[in-house]
C-alpha positions in Angstrom: 31.6 13.8 11.9 33.7 16.3 13.8 35.9 18.3 11.4 37.0 21.9 10.7 34.2 24.0 9.4 35.5 27.1 7.6 32.0 28.7 7.3 31.4 29.4 11.0 33.1 32.0 13.1 32.2 31.1 16.6 31.0 27.6 17.4 30.6 24.2 15.7 27.0 24.3 14.4 26.2 20.7 15.3 24.4 20.1 11.9 25.9 16.5 11.7 24.5 15.8 15.1 21.0 16.9 14.1 21.1 14.7 11.1 22.2 11.7 13.2 19.5 12.3 15.8 16.8 12.7 13.1 17.8 9.5 11.5 17.7 7.7 14.8 14.2 9.1 15.5 13.0 7.7 12.2 14.4 4.3 13.0 12.9 4.4 16.5 9.5 5.3 15.1 9.6 2.3 12.8 10.4 0.1 15.8 7.6 1.6 17.8 5.2 0.5 15.0 6.8 -2.9 15.1 6.3 -3.2 18.9 2.7 -2.2 18.6 2.0 -4.6 15.8 3.5 -7.5 17.6 1.6 -6.5 20.8 -1.6 -6.7 18.7 -0.7 -10.0 17.1 -0.1 -11.4 20.6 -3.5 -10.1 21.7 -5.1 -11.8 18.7 -3.4 -15.1 19.6 -1.4 -15.2 16.4 1.8 -15.3 18.4 2.4 -17.1 21.7 5.2 -16.2 24.2 7.4 -18.7 25.8 7.3 -18.1 29.6 10.6 -17.3 31.2 11.4 -19.1 34.4 10.4 -17.0 37.4 8.7 -14.4 35.3 5.4 -13.0 36.7 2.6 -12.5 34.2 -0.3 -10.9 36.1 -1.1 -10.3 39.7 -4.6 -11.7 39.3 -4.2 -14.0 36.3 -1.2 -16.3 37.0 -1.3 -18.1 33.7 -1.2 -14.9 31.6 2.0 -13.9 29.8 2.0 -10.2 29.2 3.8 -8.8 26.2 5.9 -6.8 28.6 9.1 -6.7 26.4 7.3 -4.9 23.6 5.6 -2.6 26.0 9.0 -1.8 27.5 10.4 -1.2 24.1 7.6 1.1 23.0 7.9 3.2 26.2 11.6 3.6 26.0 11.6 4.4 22.3 9.1 7.1 23.0 11.3 8.6 25.7 14.3 8.3 23.4 12.5 10.1 20.6 11.4 12.9 22.8 15.0 13.6 23.8 16.5 13.1 20.4 13.9 15.2 18.7 14.7 18.1 21.0 18.4 17.7 20.4 17.9 17.7 16.6 15.8 20.9 16.8 17.8 22.7 19.3 21.4 22.1 18.4 21.5 23.8 15.0 20.1 27.0 16.6 22.3 29.5 18.5 21.8 33.2 19.1 24.5 34.8 16.9 26.5 31.6 17.5 27.3 32.8 21.0 24.8 31.3 23.5 25.8 28.2 25.5 22.4 26.4 25.6 24.0 23.7 23.4 26.4 22.9 26.3 23.5 22.1 28.6 21.5 20.2 26.0 24.5 18.0 24.9 24.8 16.6 28.4 21.6 14.7 27.6 22.8 13.1 24.4 23.6 9.9 26.2 20.0 9.8 27.6 18.6 9.5 24.1 21.1 6.8 23.1 20.6 5.0 26.4 16.8 4.8 26.2 17.2 3.6 22.6 19.6 0.8 23.6 17.3 -0.4 26.4 14.5 -0.5 23.9 16.5 -2.5 21.3 17.4 -5.1 23.9 13.8 -5.4 25.0 12.7 -5.9 21.4 15.3 -8.6 20.8 14.3 -10.3 24.1 10.6 -10.2 23.1 11.3 -11.5 19.6 13.2 -14.4 21.0 10.2 -15.5 23.1 7.7 -15.6 20.1 6.2 -18.7 18.7 3.6 -18.7 15.9 0.2 -20.2 16.7 -0.5 -21.8 13.4 -3.8 -23.3 14.4 -5.2 -19.9 15.5 -4.1 -18.3 12.3 -5.4 -21.1 10.2 -8.8 -20.9 12.0 -9.1 -17.2 11.3 -8.0 -17.5 7.7 -10.3 -20.5 6.9 -13.3 -18.4 7.7 -12.2 -15.3 5.7 -13.6 -16.2 2.3 -13.8 -12.5 1.5 -10.1 -12.5 0.7 -10.9 -14.3 -2.5 -12.7 -11.2 -3.8 -9.3 -10.1 -5.2 -8.6 -13.0 -7.5 -12.2 -13.2 -8.6 -12.2 -9.5 -9.5 -8.9 -10.0 -11.4 -10.3 -12.8 -13.5 -13.5 -10.9 -14.2 -11.4 -8.0 -15.6 -9.5 -10.5 -17.7 -12.7 -11.6 -19.5 -14.2 -8.1 -19.7 -17.0 -8.7 -17.2 -18.6 -5.3 -16.6 -18.2 -3.5 -13.3 -16.2 -6.2 -11.5 -15.4 -4.0 -8.5 -19.0 -2.9 -8.0 -20.2 -6.5 -8.2 -17.8 -7.7 -5.6 -18.5 -4.7 -3.4 -22.2 -5.5 -3.5 -21.5 -9.1 -2.7 -19.0 -8.6 0.1 -19.4 -5.3 1.9 -21.5 -5.6 5.0 -22.3 -9.3 4.5 -21.1 -12.5 6.0 -19.2 -14.3 3.2 -19.4 -18.1 3.1 -17.9 -20.6 0.6 -21.4 -21.4 -0.7 -22.3 -17.8 -1.4 -19.0 -17.1 -3.1 -19.2 -20.3 -5.2 -22.7 -19.4 -6.3 -21.4 -16.0 -7.5 -18.6 -17.6 -9.4 -20.9 -20.1 -11.1 -23.1 -17.3 -12.4 -20.2 -15.4 -13.9 -20.1 -15.2 -17.7 -16.5 -16.5 -18.0 -15.1 -19.8 -19.5 -15.8 -22.9 -17.5 -12.0 -23.5 -17.1 -11.7 -20.1 -15.4 -14.6 -20.9 -13.1 -13.1 -24.2 -12.1 -9.8 -22.5 -11.1 -11.7 -20.0 -9.0 -13.8 -22.7 -7.4 -10.7 -24.6 -6.4 -9.3 -21.6 -4.5 -9.6 -21.4 -0.7 -8.6 -18.6 1.7 -5.6 -20.7 2.8 -4.4 -21.7 -0.8 -4.6 -18.2 -2.3 -1.5 -16.3 -1.5 -1.0 -14.3 -4.7 2.7 -13.4 -5.1 3.2 -13.0 -1.4 5.8 -15.7 -1.2 7.8 -14.2 -4.1 7.8 -10.8 -2.5 8.8 -12.2 0.9 11.8 -14.0 -0.6 12.8 -10.8 -2.3 13.3 -8.9 0.9 17.0 -8.2 1.4 
């Protein structure tokens, strides 16, 4: 905030501005990561986008719906960070507190905020269009039996089975994992039958660990 600074003799050193701009750059960087992740999930088919009336998807593929809002957000966040990073690095520096380069640079403060605002609006617009494609996610997950390596390894450790990590590594790394292959591995483990039964009942879609608890704990 702007207040009297008794420890400077010439100009206001703009330290508070640098802190603000650095904080905004960190926020924008997180949102760039979000925009890229959502772009990727759309490409994988995990998210579908509702088509807005009159919106053009592709010049050659009319049915295609491009993730343009997230691309727009990513681009504008990058521009905002370029401006804000320079402001944060430049403003605290002044030759003997006498040069006027800060006056020139400060005229672009609104540019950084403006690009950020455009990006935030694009992200919100894109998020509002998203729909989860549960069938696509279910199909991918149903074939991913390797995700059960984690609970199997945990149970092996519980019953002191030697080298659980190494055994699962040999089973899963570089190999196509099927239900049959995984079940055969479980049946050959030297653990109680009750534990084997619990592991055999697991499927990639039913095993979630404590993910639900962690998700509900987000504030």
